[in-house]
N, C-alpha and C positions, 0 to 999 in steps of 0.2 A: 425406704424399702428397696431392696435389691431387685432389679428386673432380671428374672431368670432367662437364660438364653433359649433360643427356639428349640434346641434338641432336648432340653430337660423338660420343657412344658409339653412337648408333643410326642414323647416316647409312647404313650398309650395310643395315640392316633396312628403312629407308625406300625405298632403291633396290629391295630385294627386293619390297616391297609394290607399288611401281609396276609392276615386271616381272610380278608375278602378278595384278595387278588386285585385290589382297587376297584372291585365291583365292575363287571362288564369291561374288564381291562382293555382288550383290543378295540372295542367300539369307542370307549372313552378316548383312547389314544388317537384314533382316527379323527374324532370330532375336534379334539384340542389341537391336533396337528393342523387341521384346516383353519381354525381360528387364528393360529400363529401366522399363517401365510397371508392373511388378509392385509392389504395395504391400506393404512389409515390415511385418509386425505383430509386436509384442513386448510384454513387461511385463504379461501377462494376470493378473488377480486376480479373486477372487470374495469377496463379503462373508461374514463368519462365519455369518450366518443363511441363506446360500445364495440370496439374492434378487437381488443386483446383481452385474454383471460389468463390469470395466473393462479397457481395453487401450490400448496406444500404437500410433499409426500416423503416417506422415510428414506434416509440415505441408502444408497445402493450397497454400501459395505456392511449393512445390518447393524450399524451403530445406533445410538440413540439420537443421532443428528437428524435434522430436517432440511430438505432441499426445496428450492423454489423453481417452478417450471412455468413457461409462458407459451401460449399458442394463440393463433388467430382462429376464432370459432367458425367463421363462415367458410373459409377455405383453409382448413388446418394443414400444416406441413406433414411430411412423413413421420416426423418425430418432434415432440415438444422441445423447445430450447431451454436449457438451464440458465437461470439468472444467478450469478454468484460474484462474490468479491474475490474469489480465488482464481485458480487456473482451470477450473472445471474438472480436474482430476482428483483433487484432495477432498476429503470429507469434511464439511463444515456444518455448523448449526446456523441456518439462515431462515428468517421468518419475518412477520410483521410488515409485509410489503404494502405500500400505499402509492397511488398514482398522483402525479402532478396534474393540475387543472387542465393543462393543454394536451394531456395523454402522451407526452413525449419522453417523460422521465419517470423512474420509480425510485422511491426511497425504501430501504429495508435495513434490518439489523443483521449483523454478521459477526462471528468471532474470528474472522480471518486475521492471522498474524498474532493472535493471543487468545486466551480464554475469556477475555472481557469483550462483551458485545459492544459494537460501535455502530453509528449511523453511516450508511453508505448511500450514494446516489449513482444511478446508471441510466444512460440513454437507451431506449429500445430501438432507435433508428440506426445505430452504428455498432461497430465491434470494439469500441474503445472500452478499456477496463473501468470498473466501478471506482468512484472517487470516495475516499474516506473523509468524512466531515468532522468527526469528533475524536476526542481523547478522554473518554469518560472512565470513571472508576466507581462503579456501583450498578444499581439495577435500573434498566431503561425499558420503556414500553410505550405503546400507543402513539405512533408517529402520525402526524397530520400536516399537510401542506397548507400554507397560507392561501387565501383566495387569489392573490396575484401571482402565486407560484415562486415567490422570491425567498421564502423562509420555510423552515420545517419545525414544527413544535413537537414536543414529546414530554413524557413524565419521567423524571430522573430522581432517584434516591441515592445521593452521593454516599458511598461507603456502605450502602445497604445491600442485602442479599435478595430481598423481594420474593415474589412467587405466589403470595397469598396464603390463606389459612388451610388450603388443601395440601400444601407441601409439608414435609417432615419438619417438625420444630427442632431447633438446635438444642443441645443438652442444656438443661436449666441449672447452671452453676454460677457462682459469684453473685454480685448484686443483680437482682432480677428487675428488668424493666428500666435499667439505668440508661440504656442507649435506645434512642428512637430515631430512625432514618425515614423522614417523610419524603414522599414523592412530590417534587416541585415542578410546576409548569415551566418548561425550558424551551428556548428556541435557538436555532443556528441558521445562518444564511445558507441558501442552497448552493452558493458558490464557495462556501467554507468560511472559516473565521472563528472567533471566540463564541462560546455559548453565552446566553443571557437567561437568567432565572428571574421570573416575574412574581410568582406567588411567595407569600411569607414562609419563613422556615418552620413556623410553629403549626402549619396546617398541612395535612396530607391531601393531595388532589387525587380523586378516584377516577373521574371522567371529566371531559371538557369538550368544548366546540368553539371553533373560531367564527366570530361574527362576519357577515358578508363584507363589511367595510374594512376588515383586517385590523381594526383598532381596539377590539374588545374580545374577551373570552367569556363564555358561560362555563362555570365549573361547579362540581359537586365536591365538597370538602369537609373535613373534620379534623380536630387535633389528633395527633398520633397517640397510640400505635395504630398503624394502618389496618392490621388484620382485625382489630376489635371494634373500631369506631365507624365503619361504613354504615351501620344501622342507625346512627344518629347524625349522619351527614346533612349539610344544608346546601342551599343553592346560592352561589355568588356570581357577580359580574366583575371581571377583572379588566381594568383599562390598561392599555399598553403604554400610552404617553399622556400624563405621567402614570407610572405604575401604581395602581390603587385598586384595592379589593373591597367590594361592597356586598354585604349580605342583603339578599332580596327575598329569601323565603326560608323559613324554619318550619319543617313539617311537624305534625303532631307525632306523639310517641308511637302510635300504631301504624305509622306510614313510613316506608322507605322510598327514596327517589332514585331514579337512574335515567340514563340516556338524555342528557340535556342537548337540545338542538334549537338553533336560531331559525326563525322564519326567513324566507328569501329577502324580505324588505328590511330585516334587522330590527323589527318592531316588537316581536314576540319571542318568547322562549317556550318550547314545549318540553315536557318530560313525562316519564312514566312513574306513577305513584301507586303504592299499594303495600300490603303486608308481604314482605319478601324475607324468606328465612336464610338465603345464601347470597352473598355478593356475587354478581355476575350471572345469576340465574333469574332473569328478569320476567316479571309479569304483573299486570295490574290495569289501571285505567290511564288514559291519556289526559294530561292536563296542559293548559296553555295559560300564559300570563304575560303582562307587559315586561319588556326587557329592562324597564326602569324600576320595577317592583310593583307590588299590588297583590290582589287576591287571585290565586289560581282558579281556573274554571275547569271542572271535570267535563270533558266533551264526549266521554263514552260511558257516562253513568248508566247503570242498569244493563249494559251490554252483556250478553251471555257468552262471553269469551274473555280471554286475558290477553291484553296487548303486550307483545314481546319486543316490538321495535316499531319505528315509524320513520318516514321520510317526508319532509315538506315538499309539495309540488307547486304551491302558490301560497300567498298569505292566508288563504282561507281553505286550503285543501291539503290533506295529508294522505299518504299511502301507509297502511298499517299491515304489519304481520301479526298474526294472532294464534294463540293456542286455543284449540276448539275441539271438544269432545274426543280427546285423545289423539288428535291430529293437528293440522295446521290450516290456516287460511290467509289469503292476501286480499285486502279490500281498500277502496278509497273512501274517505270521509270528508264531507264538507263541514268544517268546524262551525260555520255560521248557521247552517240549517239542520245539521244532523243527518243529512241524506247520505246514504252509503251505497256502494256498488261492489259486489264481490267479484274478484278477478280470478281467483283460484281457490280450490279446497282439496285437500288430500290427507292421506294417513300420516305423512311426514310433518314434522314441526319445522318450518323454515323461518329463519330470522337473520337479520344483518348484525344484530348487536348481541352483547352478552359474552359468556366465556367461550362458547363454541359456535361462532357464526358459520352458517352454511349457505348464505344467500348474499349476492352482491348485485347492485343495480347500477346501470350506467346513468348518465346525466338525464336521459330522456325518461327515466323512471319506469321503463317497460322492457328494455333490453337487459338481460340478466344472466348471471352464471350461478349455478347451485351445485352443491354436493348432494346427490340423491342417494338415499340409503333406506331400504325397507326390508321386511323379512323376506321379500321375494327378489330384491335388487341389492347386490353387493355394492359398496360405495364406488361411485364414479363421478366425474365432473361432467355436467351438462350445461348447455348455454343456448340462448336464443330469446325470442319474445316470451313474456310471462305466459306460462301454461302451454307453451309450444316449444319446449326445449328439445335439443338434439344431443346425443351423447358425444362427448369430446374425448374421453379417455377410455382405455380398456385394461387398466392395471389389475383389475380383479375379474377379468373375463373368465378365468378358469374356475371361479368359485360357483358352487351350486348349493341349494338349501339341503340341510339334513334334518329338516323339521317339516311338519305339515302346514296346512293353511292357517292364516291368522284371521280371526273374526272379531269385530267390535260388537260388544254386547252392552246393553243398558238395563238399568233397573231403578227402582225408586226406594229411597231410604230416608226416613225422617223428614219427608216432604221435599227432598232434593232429588233431581234426576242425577244418577251416577253412571259413569262409563268405565269400561275396562276392556282389556284385550285378552282373548283366549287363543292360545297357540295349540294346534292339534298335533298329536304324535305323528312322526313319519310313518308312512304305510298304515294309516289309520284303518281299523276294521270295526265297523259298527256293531259287530256281534260280540266284541270283547269289552271288558271293563278295565279301566286304566287307573293307575294312581295319578295324583295331581300335586304340583307344587305351586303355592301362591307366593309371588314375588312383590313385595311392597317397596315402592320407590322412596328415595330420600327426600329431604326438604325440611318440613312437609310441603312447602310451596314449590312444587315441581309437577311434572306430568310424565307418564310413560307413553311415548308415541312409537310409531313404527320405526325400526332401525335394524340393520344387519347386526347379528350378535357379535360381541367382542369378548375378550378375556377379562374385562373389567366387571367381574361378578355378575355376569349376565346369565340368567336362568333359562333363556330361550333354548340353549343347547340341550336342555333336558328333554325337549320334545323329540330329539334324535335318539333318546334312550328309552322310549316307550312311555313317556309322561305327557299328560296335559299340563300346560303352564298357564297360569292366570295372573295377569297384571292389572289389578284394580287401580282406579284413580279416585280415592275417597275424598270426602270433604277435607279442606286444607290444600287440595291440589289446584293447579291452574286448569283452565279450559272450560269453566262453567260460569265465570264472572266473579267479581270481587267479593260478593256476599258469600259465595261458596268457599272461596279461599280463606275467608276470615272465620268460617263456621267452626273451627276447632280451637279458637282462642279460649283460654282458660279451661280447655276440655281435651287436652292431649290424651289419646287413647280411648276416649268415650265414643263420640259420634263416628269417628273414623273407623274404629273397630266394628261398630254396628254396620257401617256401610260395607266393609270387607266381608263380614259374615253373611250379609244379605246378598252380596255378589256371589259368594260361594253357593248359596242356595239357588241363585239364578242359573249358575252353571250346571248344577246337579239336575235341574229340570230339562236341560236341553242336550247334555252330553253324557256319554256312558262312563262317568267317573265313579270310582268306588269310594263312597263316603267314609269308609274306614281306613283309607290309605291316602290321606291328604297331609302335606307338610307346608310349612311357612318359613319364609326367609326374607332378608332385606339387609341393606347397608345404610349406615348413618341413621337418619330418622326411621328408615325401614328396619334397621337393626334394633332400634328402640321399640318399634311396633312389634317386632318378633318377641323380644323379651316381655313386653307388656301382654301380648296375646296369650302366652303360655301361663301367665299368672291369672288370667281371666276365664280361660276355657280349656278343657281337655279334648277339644274337638280335633286337634291336630296331633298326628302320630309322631312327628319329628319336626325339629326346628334347627335353623342355622342363623345365628345372630352375628352379623358383620358390623364391627365398629359401632356397637350399640350404646345405649345410655340406660343404666339400671336404677340410678338414684339421682333425681333432679336436684336434691338439696346439696349433696356432696359435689355433683357435677358443676354447679355454679362456681365453686371455688377452685376447681381443677382445670377448667378449659380456658382457651386463649381468646374466646369470642363471646364472653358472657352477655354483651349488649344485645345479642339477638333474642335472648329469652324474654326480655322485659316486655316487648310488644305482645308476646303470646301469653305470658302469665299475668301481665298487668302491673307488676311490681317486682322488685328484686327479691331474692330468697330471704333476705334479712328483714324485709318489710312484711312479707306474706308467705311464711314457710308452709302454711297449710295447703295452698293451691299447688305448690310444688310436690308436696308429699302425696296429694291425692292422685297424681298421675305417675308416681314412681313405681316401677315394677317391684323394687325391693320391699315396698310396703306390704305386698301381697305374696311374697316369695314362697310361703308355705303351701300355697295352692298348686304349685308346679308339679306335674307328673310327666311332662313331655321331655323325652331325650333331646338335649340341646347341645349342639356344637357352637363354640364361641371363637371368633377370629378377630384380630385387631392388629394395627400397626403399632410398633413400639413407641414411636414419636408422634402419635396422632394428637394434634392440638385442638381439633374440633370435637372429637369424641374420645377423650383420653383413655389409655389402656387400663388405668385403675377401675374404670366403670365395668369393663369386661371381667377383670379379676374379681370384683365384688360379686357379680352375678354368678360366675363359675364357682367361686368359693362357697356361696350359699347352696347351689345345687349339689355340689360334692358333699357338703355337710348333711344335706337332706337325702342323700343316696339316690338322687336322680341321675341317670346316665348322662355324662357330660364330658367334653374335652375342651381345653383352651389352647389355642395356638397364637403366639405373639410373633410377629414378623420383624426381625431386626432392622432398624433404620428406616422403616417405612412410616409415612405419615397417613393422613386420611385418604389420600389418593395414592395407590400403589404404583410404583414406577418400574420395578424390576420384573421383567416378563416371567421369570421363574417363580416369583412369589405370586403373581396373578394366576398363573396356571396351577400352582400348588393349592391355592384357596379353592379354585373351581374343582380340582380333583378331589379334595377332601369333602367338599360339599356334596358332590355327586355320590361319593362312596357312603356318606352318612345317610343320605336319603335312600339309597339302594338298600342299605342294611335294614332300615325300619319300614320302608314303604313297599318293598317288593315281596314281602312275606305273604 
């Protein structure tokens, strides 16, 4: 089937835009202009001795490149120092910085000299230029120093493009699946030399950790292709001399594993296990097991939180980061007694591990650096003792909220306590009645926590246009324990929709929301929930489905990550099609009356564009008001700032058309 270009799909939407003047045009322009100006910070680290902090921020030339900056946090200089493999004047893409054990050197990735990223090392105590260590040709990530500081390990897919399933899929032509480029565990001497690859070519390494003796690795791996098989990965121990890989744990189908970490004495391996819908978005229980193999022990069983990361402090004590009630917490846990001590709790979700780490700990486990971001605080780097941080940067000092207060609310649904966030309109007036938009997060194993709004389909901005915005965390989410996260298995759209509707009722009891002017939206699983919701109820006046799933049966054969569905549905679509049909919006499509805007990336491998075409085509046939916009070249995660802004602008206009009446 020919994919229509953006202009032919969206002609009706453009006419709508002209008719509405993009709805509240000047105010929308002001809000989106502010979001564009926000500096996105990432990659925060702190040296093992707790002296230095580094982070990434966008390049000064407004390109897509990322630059690394360094500062002492106790006595910061007048301006942070840029760490680069270049001359400091040119724009380069540099990231992935890690510290040597003695805090004297940093290793990082840079495309200096070519478009191919290479491993560089630089001393922080002198002005000598960075040294290039590798001549790679492929995808490289996850640098890690050896315990003695003499080598640097990394994951390397020779000849591969990498990037993960969130990225745009290449055009599917020619023999499909013929080429598999696995990430292999690779090392290079810190002084330079040839690289050495340890893991076998037929396995893709997803995560790893160097044992304290420097002679072994713990690794999570599965056969390629990498994007699809993370959900069936196993835990291995890889010996350095002689190179030998031993399987020590194969998790059950309903469990994914992440973050393997050796204990300080090298006797145990800890990891996070649980049902996880997306690689790199980590949550579950903490397990420990002997490094030689055996039965893992769940040391956080029954804990009403989701472990998102951990750090060994001694052979029997770990420091945990947790998702909890829509926010985050940091605690210590004695693995032998179960005794815990909470060190911090807040509205932010803090974690060292996963796709978007925003916390880094020094060797003492208490001195730390974080990227703080809430609805009241624009992103900045902070550093200091845990829970006693001081602000280190002011790159977003000019930013101020265009929305009202954020309030955590809780309710009960189906025997579960459920949490959500309610964002009040700017200049809230108790005497008025307001429209509301419900934003459902992706995953489903994820959680909406406090963070400064961005252009990545963030509905918080609607509170600046006179809306309440409600972000529920229904069953299937992180933050309430593993039983809660598993509660939508074989029940997609069932209990989680009941939780959302009960949350809307809870909001109506406490806030002046007009029950006849409520809309719903979401991206990914949130896009699916939007499609599902409008087939189950006419309670919502308008909907916007971003990268949704309309038919689980056809989806199974179209997407690039079908392994993720089996833990949730219990079998493949070929073995149990009925359980997939039960939760498919297309099964109930004739019930839809809600005007629905549908948006998707042309090359989305996680939620392929045909799913959106199928839903849009059905609504159009049934004479339900609808529009479909397909964004050329985009994957599941949009990278072009113009496309991200266009999605937001169309979404705001759609809700204004139907909810401001």
